[in-house]
C-alpha atoms as a printed R data frame, in Angstrom:
    type eleno elety resid chain resno       x       y       z
1   ATOM     1    CA   MET     A     1 -14.645  19.682  21.255
2   ATOM     2    CA   ALA     A     2 -11.717  17.456  20.226
3   ATOM     3    CA   PHE     A     3  -8.164  18.568  19.354
4   ATOM     4    CA   GLU     A     4  -8.570  22.035  20.987
5   ATOM     5    CA   ASP     A     5  -5.002  21.980  22.234
6   ATOM     6    CA   PHE     A     6  -3.509  20.165  19.222
7   ATOM     7    CA   ASP     A     7  -2.119  21.728  16.039
8   ATOM     8    CA   LEU     A     8  -3.527  20.031  12.948
9   ATOM     9    CA   SER     A     9  -2.153  22.528  10.429
10  ATOM    10    CA   ASP     A    10   0.581  20.159   9.237
11  ATOM    11    CA   PHE     A    11  -0.969  16.886  10.253
12  ATOM    12    CA   TRP     A    12  -1.631  15.523   6.743
13  ATOM    13    CA   ASP     A    13   0.808  14.569   4.012
14  ATOM    14    CA   ASP     A    14  -1.264  15.078   0.845
15  ATOM    15    CA   ASP     A    15   1.439  13.778  -1.462
16  ATOM    16    CA   TYR     A    16   0.577  10.201  -0.296
17  ATOM    17    CA   SER     A    17  -3.162  10.458   0.328
18  ATOM    18    CA   GLN     A    18  -4.679   9.868  -3.127
19  ATOM    19    CA   ASP     A    19  -6.273   6.529  -2.254
20  ATOM    20    CA   TYR     A    20  -7.857   7.798   0.997
21  ATOM    21    CA   VAL     A    21  -9.258  11.326   0.737
22  ATOM    22    CA   GLU     A    22 -12.999  11.837   0.102
23  ATOM    23    CA   ALA     A    23 -15.281  14.891   0.278
24  ATOM    24    CA   TYR     A    24 -16.249  16.062   3.741
25  ATOM    25    CA   PRO     A    25 -18.941  13.688   5.135
26  ATOM    26    CA   SER     A    26 -22.506  14.836   5.714
27  ATOM    27    CA   ASP     A    27 -24.653  13.716   8.622
28  ATOM    28    CA   GLU     A    28 -26.601  11.465   6.238
29  ATOM    29    CA   LEU     A    29 -23.450   9.811   4.928
30  ATOM    30    CA   ILE     A    30 -22.126   9.238   8.439
31  ATOM    31    CA   SER     A    31 -25.346   7.583   9.499
32  ATOM    32    CA   SER     A    32 -25.431   5.332   6.452
33  ATOM    33    CA   ILE     A    33 -21.774   4.314   6.913
34  ATOM    34    CA   GLU     A    34 -22.354   3.499  10.586
35  ATOM    35    CA   GLU     A    35 -25.221   1.224   9.587
36  ATOM    36    CA   GLU     A    36 -23.151  -0.436   6.843
37  ATOM    37    CA   ILE     A    37 -20.219  -1.227   9.184
38  ATOM    38    CA   GLY     A    38 -22.407  -3.016  11.701
39  ATOM    39    CA   GLY     A    39 -24.116  -0.330  13.654
40  ATOM    40    CA   TYR     A    40 -20.986   1.000  15.378
41  ATOM    41    CA   LYS     A    41 -21.194   4.621  16.327
42  ATOM    42    CA   LEU     A    42 -18.130   6.512  15.024
43  ATOM    43    CA   PRO     A    43 -16.238   8.467  17.710
44  ATOM    44    CA   ALA     A    44 -16.972  12.155  17.766
45  ATOM    45    CA   SER     A    45 -13.230  12.962  17.540
46  ATOM    46    CA   TYR     A    46 -12.883  10.811  14.388
47  ATOM    47    CA   ILE     A    47 -15.876  12.516  12.758
48  ATOM    48    CA   GLU     A    48 -14.496  15.948  13.683
49  ATOM    49    CA   LEU     A    49 -11.075  15.098  12.169
50  ATOM    50    CA   MET     A    50 -12.698  13.757   9.006
51  ATOM    51    CA   ARG     A    51 -14.753  16.915   8.620
52  ATOM    52    CA   LEU     A    52 -11.528  18.862   8.458
53  ATOM    53    CA   HIS     A    53  -9.777  16.405   6.145
54  ATOM    54    CA   ASN     A    54 -11.585  13.208   5.253
55  ATOM    55    CA   GLY     A    55  -8.903  10.538   5.386
56  ATOM    56    CA   GLY     A    56  -5.313  10.448   4.301
57  ATOM    57    CA   THR     A    57  -1.723   9.768   5.336
58  ATOM    58    CA   PRO     A    58  -0.422  11.690   8.362
59  ATOM    59    CA   THR     A    59   3.004  13.334   8.369
60  ATOM    60    CA   LYS     A    60   3.700  11.389  11.619
61  ATOM    61    CA   THR     A    61   3.009   7.730  11.120
62  ATOM    62    CA   ASP     A    62   4.464   5.874  14.084
63  ATOM    63    CA   PHE     A    63   2.895   5.066  17.446
64  ATOM    64    CA   PRO     A    64   4.864   3.731  20.515
65  ATOM    65    CA   THR     A    65   3.879   0.401  22.111
66  ATOM    66    CA   ASN     A    66   4.794  -1.311  25.354
67  ATOM    67    CA   GLU     A    67   5.233  -4.698  23.700
68  ATOM    68    CA   PRO     A    68   6.625  -6.039  20.415
69  ATOM    69    CA   THR     A    69   4.471  -6.018  17.299
70  ATOM    70    CA   GLY     A    70   4.807  -7.556  13.868
71  ATOM    71    CA   TRP     A    71   6.302  -4.254  12.744
72  ATOM    72    CA   ALA     A    72   8.882  -3.525  15.446
73  ATOM    73    CA   GLU     A    73   9.902  -4.154  19.066
74  ATOM    74    CA   ASP     A    74   8.545  -0.890  20.432
75  ATOM    75    CA   HIS     A    75   6.140   0.723  17.903
76  ATOM    76    CA   ILE     A    76   3.717   0.321  15.036
77  ATOM    77    CA   ALA     A    77   3.473   2.326  11.813
78  ATOM    78    CA   ILE     A    78   0.412   3.285   9.801
79  ATOM    79    CA   THR     A    79   0.053   4.021   6.105
80  ATOM    80    CA   GLY     A    80  -3.125   6.024   6.300
81  ATOM    81    CA   ILE     A    81  -6.408   6.710   8.115
82  ATOM    82    CA   MET     A    82  -9.578   5.624   6.368
83  ATOM    83    CA   SER     A    83 -12.029   8.265   5.237
84  ATOM    84    CA   ILE     A    84 -15.752   8.185   5.938
85  ATOM    85    CA   GLY     A    85 -17.094   7.101   2.592
86  ATOM    86    CA   ARG     A    86 -17.343   4.445  -0.100
87  ATOM    87    CA   LYS     A    87 -15.537   5.843  -3.133
88  ATOM    88    CA   LYS     A    88 -11.850   5.576  -2.311
89  ATOM    89    CA   ILE     A    89 -10.198   2.215  -1.924
90  ATOM    90    CA   TYR     A    90  -9.116   3.031   1.649
91  ATOM    91    CA   SER     A    91 -12.412   4.488   2.851
92  ATOM    92    CA   LEU     A    92 -14.440   2.753   5.581
93  ATOM    93    CA   CYS     A    93 -16.727   1.144   3.008
94  ATOM    94    CA   GLY     A    94 -14.273   1.129   0.107
95  ATOM    95    CA   GLU     A    95 -12.828  -1.851  -1.721
96  ATOM    96    CA   LEU     A    96 -10.196  -2.469   0.947
97  ATOM    97    CA   GLY     A    97 -12.178  -0.930   3.814
98  ATOM    98    CA   ASN     A    98 -13.576  -2.245   7.075
99  ATOM    99    CA   ASN     A    99 -16.023  -4.862   5.726
100 ATOM   100    CA   PHE     A   100 -13.490  -6.215   3.281
101 ATOM   101    CA   MET     A   101 -10.822  -6.664   5.951
102 ATOM   102    CA   LYS     A   102 -13.238  -8.557   8.187
103 ATOM   103    CA   GLU     A   103 -14.929 -10.685   5.497
104 ATOM   104    CA   GLU     A   104 -11.929 -11.514   3.351
105 ATOM   105    CA   TRP     A   105  -9.067 -11.331   5.855
106 ATOM   106    CA   GLY     A   106 -10.903 -12.614   8.922
107 ATOM   107    CA   TYR     A   107 -10.216  -9.668  11.274
108 ATOM   108    CA   PRO     A   108 -12.299 -10.041  14.448
109 ATOM   109    CA   ASP     A   109 -15.636  -8.221  14.759
110 ATOM   110    CA   ILE     A   110 -14.554  -6.151  17.749
111 ATOM   111    CA   GLY     A   111 -15.243  -2.854  16.101
112 ATOM   112    CA   ILE     A   112 -13.960  -0.905  13.038
113 ATOM   113    CA   CYS     A   113 -10.798  -1.177  10.949
114 ATOM   114    CA   ILE     A   114  -9.696   2.469  10.954
115 ATOM   115    CA   ALA     A   115  -6.192   2.560   9.602
116 ATOM   116    CA   ASP     A   116  -3.952   0.318   7.470
117 ATOM   117    CA   THR     A   117  -0.234  -0.340   7.816
118 ATOM   118    CA   PRO     A   118   2.752  -0.867   5.501
119 ATOM   119    CA   SER     A   119   2.267  -4.622   5.838
120 ATOM   120    CA   ALA     A   120  -0.455  -4.566   3.161
121 ATOM   121    CA   GLY     A   121  -3.279  -6.058   5.201
122 ATOM   122    CA   HIS     A   122  -1.263  -8.269   7.606
123 ATOM   123    CA   GLU     A   123  -1.788  -5.745  10.417
124 ATOM   124    CA   MET     A   124  -4.608  -3.290  11.058
125 ATOM   125    CA   ILE     A   125  -5.430  -0.524  13.507
126 ATOM   126    CA   MET     A   126  -8.972  -0.939  14.875
127 ATOM   127    CA   LEU     A   127 -11.436   0.841  17.090
128 ATOM   128    CA   ASP     A   128 -12.249  -1.690  19.803
129 ATOM   129    CA   TYR     A   129 -15.784  -1.576  21.207
130 ATOM   130    CA   ARG     A   130 -15.646  -4.676  23.376
131 ATOM   131    CA   LYS     A   131 -15.679  -2.709  26.674
132 ATOM   132    CA   CYS     A   132 -17.998   0.178  25.675
133 ATOM   133    CA   GLY     A   133 -20.547  -1.424  23.408
134 ATOM   134    CA   LYS     A   134 -21.395  -0.322  19.846
135 ATOM   135    CA   ARG     A   135 -22.568   3.137  20.896
136 ATOM   136    CA   GLY     A   136 -19.769   3.916  23.328
137 ATOM   137    CA   GLU     A   137 -16.241   5.386  23.119
138 ATOM   138    CA   PRO     A   138 -13.896   2.703  21.749
139 ATOM   139    CA   GLU     A   139 -10.265   2.103  22.524
140 ATOM   140    CA   VAL     A   140  -7.685   1.956  19.745
141 ATOM   141    CA   VAL     A   141  -5.873  -1.338  19.228
142 ATOM   142    CA   TYR     A   142  -3.384  -2.981  16.888
143 ATOM   143    CA   VAL     A   143  -4.362  -6.398  15.441
144 ATOM   144    CA   ASP     A   144  -1.726  -8.751  14.010
145 ATOM   145    CA   GLN     A   145  -3.199 -11.082  11.409
146 ATOM   146    CA   GLU     A   146   0.067 -13.040  11.146
147 ATOM   147    CA   ASP     A   147   0.036 -13.769  14.884
148 ATOM   148    CA   ASP     A   148  -3.434 -15.309  15.089
149 ATOM   149    CA   TYR     A   149  -5.044 -11.833  15.254
150 ATOM   150    CA   ARG     A   150  -3.226 -10.885  18.443
151 ATOM   151    CA   ILE     A   151  -4.528  -7.611  19.842
152 ATOM   152    CA   VAL     A   152  -2.283  -4.931  21.395
153 ATOM   153    CA   PHE     A   153  -3.733  -1.942  23.216
154 ATOM   154    CA   LEU     A   154  -2.622   1.445  21.839
155 ATOM   155    CA   ALA     A   155  -4.785   4.223  23.177
156 ATOM   156    CA   LYS     A   156  -7.895   4.793  25.312
157 ATOM   157    CA   ASN     A   157  -9.649   6.671  22.481
158 ATOM   158    CA   PHE     A   158  -9.173   7.946  18.932
159 ATOM   159    CA   GLU     A   159  -8.129  11.457  19.909
160 ATOM   160    CA   GLU     A   160  -5.388  10.115  22.184
161 ATOM   161    CA   PHE     A   161  -4.186   7.866  19.358
162 ATOM   162    CA   ILE     A   162  -3.958  10.826  16.919
163 ATOM   163    CA   LYS     A   163  -2.138  12.965  19.467
164 ATOM   164    CA   GLY     A   164   0.265  10.094  20.183
165 ATOM   165    CA   LEU     A   165   1.499   9.649  16.627
166 ATOM   166    CA   VAL     A   166   5.197  10.510  16.250
167 ATOM   167    CA   ASP     A   167   7.630  11.049  13.425
168 ATOM   168    CA   GLU     A   168   9.280   7.871  12.117
169 ATOM   169    CA   GLU     A   169  12.625   9.470  12.904
170 ATOM   170    CA   VAL     A   170  11.905   8.777  16.586
171 ATOM   171    CA   PHE     A   171  12.436   5.101  15.785
172 ATOM   172    CA   ASP     A   172  15.066   5.583  13.152
173 ATOM   173    CA   THR     A   173  16.289   2.294  11.744
174 ATOM   174    CA   SER     A   174  17.092   3.726   8.314
175 ATOM   175    CA   GLU     A   175  20.697   2.376   8.143
176 ATOM   176    CA   GLU     A   176  19.602  -1.111   9.118
177 ATOM   177    CA   ASP     A   177  16.636  -0.931   6.704
178 ATOM   178    CA   LYS     A   178  18.869   0.098   3.866
179 ATOM   179    CA   LEU     A   179  21.296  -2.738   4.452
180 ATOM   180    CA   ASN     A   180  18.415  -5.215   4.614
181 ATOM   181    CA   ASP     A   181  16.853  -3.930   1.449
182 ATOM   182    CA   LEU     A   182  20.152  -3.923  -0.412
183 ATOM   183    CA   GLU     A   183  20.602  -7.584   0.510
184 ATOM   184    CA   LYS     A   184  17.031  -8.294  -0.580
185 ATOM   185    CA   VAL     A   185  17.376  -6.761  -4.030
186 ATOM   186    CA   ARG     A   186  20.863  -8.222  -4.585
187 ATOM   187    CA   GLU     A   187  20.166 -11.779  -3.406
188 ATOM   188    CA   GLY     A   188  16.372 -12.236  -3.001
189 ATOM   189    CA   GLY     A   189  14.487 -14.670  -5.160
190 ATOM   190    CA   PHE     A   190  12.248 -13.316  -7.944
191 ATOM   191    CA   SER     A   191   8.550 -13.824  -8.408
192 ATOM   192    CA   PRO     A   192   7.687 -16.863 -10.563
193 ATOM   193    CA   ILE     A   193   6.020 -14.383 -12.955
194 ATOM   194    CA   LEU     A   194   9.308 -12.507 -13.416
195 ATOM   195    CA   LEU     A   195  11.215 -15.703 -13.841
196 ATOM   196    CA   LYS     A   196   8.993 -16.741 -16.710
197 ATOM   197    CA   ALA     A   197   9.237 -13.307 -18.294
198 ATOM   198    CA   PHE     A   198  13.060 -13.335 -18.076
199 ATOM   199    CA   GLU     A   199  13.164 -16.506 -20.135
200 ATOM   200    CA   ILE     A   200  10.882 -14.991 -22.805
201 ATOM   201    CA   VAL     A   201  12.860 -11.766 -23.186
202 ATOM   202    CA   LYS     A   202  16.265 -13.540 -23.088
203 ATOM   203    CA   PRO     A   203  16.837 -13.136 -26.843
204 ATOM   204    CA   ILE     A   204  16.364  -9.354 -26.417
205 ATOM   205    CA   LEU     A   205  18.026  -8.884 -23.019
206 ATOM   206    CA   PRO     A   206  19.761 -12.035 -21.696
207 ATOM   207    CA   ASP     A   207  20.953 -10.318 -18.541
208 ATOM   208    CA   ALA     A   208  17.545  -8.871 -17.605
209 ATOM   209    CA   PRO     A   209  17.600 -10.367 -14.055
210 ATOM   210    CA   GLN     A   210  20.948  -8.836 -13.254
211 ATOM   211    CA   ARG     A   211  19.850  -5.492 -14.647
212 ATOM   212    CA   LEU     A   212  16.614  -5.517 -12.674
213 ATOM   213    CA   ARG     A   213  18.616  -6.091  -9.501
214 ATOM   214    CA   LYS     A   214  20.887  -3.214 -10.454
215 ATOM   215    CA   LEU     A   215  17.945  -0.848 -10.988
216 ATOM   216    CA   ALA     A   216  16.481  -1.891  -7.640
217 ATOM   217    CA   GLU     A   217  19.843  -1.319  -6.019
218 ATOM   218    CA   LEU     A   218  19.985   2.203  -7.461
219 ATOM   219    CA   ILE     A   219  16.560   2.865  -5.976
220 ATOM   220    CA   VAL     A   220  17.598   1.646  -2.519
221 ATOM   221    CA   GLU     A   221  20.838   3.646  -2.635
222 ATOM   222    CA   GLU     A   222  18.857   6.801  -3.573
223 ATOM   223    CA   LYS     A   223  15.987   6.353  -1.079
224 ATOM   224    CA   GLY     A   224  17.328   4.122   1.661
225 ATOM   225    CA   HIS     A   225  14.695   1.490   1.028
226 ATOM   226    CA   PHE     A   226  13.031  -0.442  -1.768
227 ATOM   227    CA   SER     A   227   9.874   1.463  -2.596
228 ATOM   228    CA   LEU     A   228   8.427   3.032  -5.752
229 ATOM   229    CA   HIS     A   229   6.899   6.484  -6.046
230 ATOM   230    CA   SER     A   230   6.849   9.019  -8.872
231 ATOM   231    CA   ASP     A   231  10.576   9.669  -9.300
232 ATOM   232    CA   GLU     A   232  12.705   8.900 -12.332
233 ATOM   233    CA   LEU     A   233  13.996   5.536 -11.201
234 ATOM   234    CA   SER     A   234  10.544   4.426 -10.017
235 ATOM   235    CA   THR     A   235   9.079   5.372 -13.396
236 ATOM   236    CA   LEU     A   236  11.722   3.305 -15.179
237 ATOM   237    CA   MET     A   237  10.894   0.366 -12.883
238 ATOM   238    CA   TYR     A   238   7.173   0.711 -13.754
239 ATOM   239    CA   ASP     A   239   8.179   0.718 -17.449
240 ATOM   240    CA   VAL     A   240  10.350  -2.374 -17.123
241 ATOM   241    CA   ILE     A   241   7.867  -4.374 -15.052
242 ATOM   242    CA   PHE     A   242   5.082  -3.693 -17.608
243 ATOM   243    CA   TRP     A   243   7.433  -4.560 -20.485
244 ATOM   244    CA   LEU     A   244   8.199  -7.910 -18.755
245 ATOM   245    CA   TYR     A   245   4.485  -8.447 -18.022
246 ATOM   246    CA   SER     A   246   3.638  -7.840 -21.657
247 ATOM   247    CA   SER     A   247   6.109 -10.482 -22.805
248 ATOM   248    CA   TYR     A   248   3.371 -13.098 -22.308
249 ATOM   249    CA   ASN     A   249   0.185 -11.305 -21.193
250 ATOM   250    CA   THR     A   250  -2.034  -8.413 -22.289
251 ATOM   251    CA   ALA     A   251  -3.524  -6.011 -19.787
252 ATOM   252    CA   LYS     A   252  -7.309  -5.599 -20.408
253 ATOM   253    CA   ASN     A   253  -7.257  -2.428 -18.283
254 ATOM   254    CA   PHE     A   254  -5.402  -0.877 -15.358
255 ATOM   255    CA   ASP     A   255  -7.276  -2.859 -12.671
256 ATOM   256    CA   TYR     A   256  -6.631  -6.094 -14.529
257 ATOM   257    CA   TYR     A   257  -2.927  -5.227 -14.681
258 ATOM   258    CA   THR     A   258  -2.485  -4.278 -11.064
259 ATOM   259    CA   ASN     A   259  -4.702  -7.188  -9.886
260 ATOM   260    CA   ASN     A   260  -6.049  -5.068  -6.994
261 ATOM   261    CA   LYS     A   261  -9.304  -7.002  -6.569
262 ATOM   262    CA   ARG     A   262  -7.397 -10.275  -6.392
263 ATOM   263    CA   LEU     A   263  -4.973  -8.904  -3.806
264 ATOM   264    CA   PHE     A   264  -4.884 -12.096  -1.771
265 ATOM   265    CA   GLU     A   265  -4.619 -14.748  -4.489
266 ATOM   266    CA   THR     A   266  -2.580 -17.839  -3.649
267 ATOM   267    CA   SER     A   267  -1.538 -18.564  -7.198
268 ATOM   268    CA   TYR     A   268   0.769 -16.826  -9.713
269 ATOM   269    CA   ASP     A   269  -1.174 -18.278 -12.683
270 ATOM   270    CA   LEU     A   270  -2.636 -14.850 -13.562
271 ATOM   271    CA   PRO     A   271   0.250 -12.355 -14.046
272 ATOM   272    CA   SER     A   272  -0.142  -8.973 -12.371
273 ATOM   273    CA   TYR     A   273   1.960  -6.061 -11.202
274 ATOM   274    CA   GLU     A   274   1.211  -6.842  -7.570
275 ATOM   275    CA   LEU     A   275   2.353 -10.446  -7.784
276 ATOM   276    CA   MET     A   276   5.472  -9.514  -9.817
277 ATOM   277    CA   ILE     A   277   7.122  -7.082  -7.424
278 ATOM   278    CA   VAL     A   278   4.837  -6.104  -4.569
279 ATOM   279    CA   PHE     A   279   3.270  -8.990  -2.647
280 ATOM   280    CA   SER     A   280   4.922 -12.326  -1.947
281 ATOM   281    CA   ILE     A   281   2.106 -14.840  -1.506
282 ATOM   282    CA   CYS     A   282   2.450 -17.607   1.045
283 ATOM   283    CA   ASP     A   283   2.199 -20.633  -1.189
284 ATOM   284    CA   ASN     A   284   5.422 -19.764  -3.048
285 ATOM   285    CA   PRO     A   285   7.028 -16.731  -1.441
286 ATOM   286    CA   TYR     A   286   9.732 -14.633  -3.045
287 ATOM   287    CA   GLU     A   287  12.004 -11.987  -1.488
288 ATOM   288    CA   PHE     A   288  12.511  -9.438  -4.346
289 ATOM   289    CA   CYS     A   289   9.460  -7.313  -3.520
290 ATOM   290    CA   THR     A   290   8.540  -3.911  -2.111
291 ATOM   291    CA   GLY     A   291   5.990  -5.371   0.326
292 ATOM   292    CA   GLY     A   292   3.473  -2.635  -0.438
293 ATOM   293    CA   TYR     A   293   2.751   0.173  -2.850
294 ATOM   294    CA   ALA     A   294   0.811   3.398  -3.451
295 ATOM   295    CA   ARG     A   295  -1.558   2.374  -6.220
296 ATOM   296    CA   GLY     A   296  -2.021   6.017  -7.225
297 ATOM   297    CA   PHE     A   297   1.560   6.343  -8.416
298 ATOM   298    CA   VAL     A   298   1.213   3.335 -10.654
299 ATOM   299    CA   GLU     A   299  -2.059   4.653 -12.021
300 ATOM   300    CA   ASP     A   300  -0.423   8.037 -12.712
301 ATOM   301    CA   TRP     A   301   2.263   6.170 -14.693
302 ATOM   302    CA   TRP     A   302  -0.395   4.240 -16.605
303 ATOM   303    CA   ASN     A   303  -2.324   7.357 -17.493
304 ATOM   304    CA   GLU     A   304   0.861   9.192 -18.614
305 ATOM   305    CA   ARG     A   305   1.804   6.303 -20.916
306 ATOM   306    CA   VAL     A   306  -1.736   6.131 -22.353
307 ATOM   307    CA   ASN     A   307  -1.889   9.931 -22.891
308 ATOM   308    CA   SER     A   308   1.519   9.919 -24.584
309 ATOM   309    CA   GLY     A   309   0.408   7.221 -27.002
310 ATOM   310    CA   GLU     A   310   3.103   4.809 -25.818
311 ATOM   311    CA   LEU     A   311   0.538   2.481 -24.291
312 ATOM   312    CA   LYS     A   312  -2.284   1.782 -26.744
313 ATOM   313    CA   GLU     A   313  -5.532  -0.149 -26.510
314 ATOM   314    CA   GLY     A   314  -6.104  -2.913 -29.058
315 ATOM   315    CA   ALA     A   315  -8.624  -5.677 -29.511
316 ATOM   316    CA   ASP     A   316  -7.196  -7.724 -26.620
317 ATOM   317    CA   GLY     A   317  -6.166  -4.885 -24.298
318 ATOM   318    CA   PHE     A   318  -3.334  -2.417 -23.740
319 ATOM   319    CA   ARG     A   319   0.116  -2.946 -25.145
320 ATOM   320    CA   LEU     A   320   3.204  -0.809 -25.493
321 ATOM   321    CA   THR     A   321   4.006   0.322 -28.985
322 ATOM   322    CA   PRO     A   322   7.186  -1.151 -30.575
323 ATOM   323    CA   ALA     A   323   8.814   2.231 -30.316
324 ATOM   324    CA   ALA     A   324   7.937   2.493 -26.637
325 ATOM   325    CA   GLU     A   325   9.315  -1.006 -25.961
326 ATOM   326    CA   ALA     A   326  12.580  -0.100 -27.689
327 ATOM   327    CA   LYS     A   327  12.793   3.123 -25.719
328 ATOM   328    CA   ILE     A   328  12.240   1.286 -22.384
329 ATOM   329    CA   VAL     A   329  14.831  -1.360 -23.167
330 ATOM   330    CA   ALA     A   330  17.391   1.334 -24.187
331 ATOM   331    CA   ALA     A   331  16.780   3.350 -21.020
332 ATOM   332    CA   PHE     A   332  16.960   0.187 -18.890
333 ATOM   333    CA   LYS     A   333  20.308  -0.774 -20.417
334 ATOM   334    CA   SER     A   334  21.657   2.751 -20.129
335 ATOM   335    CA   LYS     A   335  20.765   3.140 -16.479
336 ATOM   336    CA   THR     A   336  22.205  -0.309 -15.499
337 ATOM   337    CA   ASP     A   337  25.308  -0.337 -17.722
338 ATOM   338    CA   ASN     A   338  28.131  -0.646 -15.192
């Protein structure tokens, strides 16, 4: 039995697990998932862990390495561990699961994509079956898409990998990260989508670019990094980004707005939340971006605005009411007036 000498009572951070967690998997589901991912037998330790808590974000997210990675000189970080299922985005057979990462991102067919990272797809943690065969006990490896899919060994099995996760404070670079993010939000180039929106809203708010930088700076000063969650400043940023988006586009629905299914587009022609402030695509990169996001927080914001009546559906899609727009602009000005 796995994890007999390992305390799992505080292993999961459920505040950040919305896009991962599914119901506990049955034997039938496990068998069907194994068939769908290419006939790979899931490790017993992975199945055991998923039957206690099916996917999610661990409280300890870093793993030491003996060689540099795309993330750091001496470690990697994970965002979450994929659940056994199909319903959640980050489940093995979900929208951004194992098959998607192989088919759309070109990850090698050496096994199973088991965990994602803060790089939003540019690095993955995989179960590596090359030595053991599809029915054996796989090693755990890190694969760097940006470095021609370079593979770095992490652990001899899944249980060892889980037990080897450490708190991010072990590799504390918070002060350096804060300084880098402050420079990014103060000086970094904006998405072409934002640049177009700034021109359109100039009669209403001529200094919108400077104010957006100020709001982002307040977020970095408060958190130590440029990331959005469910706090007051993040909520205001969600409001402002949607207001800018709406200056020349209408959101048909939440998925259309976030552009999740077109995550790896190489054109800014279709405006979206992701391409405005999250992901900087290679054809025309920009620096003013978070580099990743928890989609559940944005969806919570969307639902709250719809339920409050501030975001209403019309013939063409969802738009803010005039009163809601005025409220957002007033709050934006008030928070960045100095």
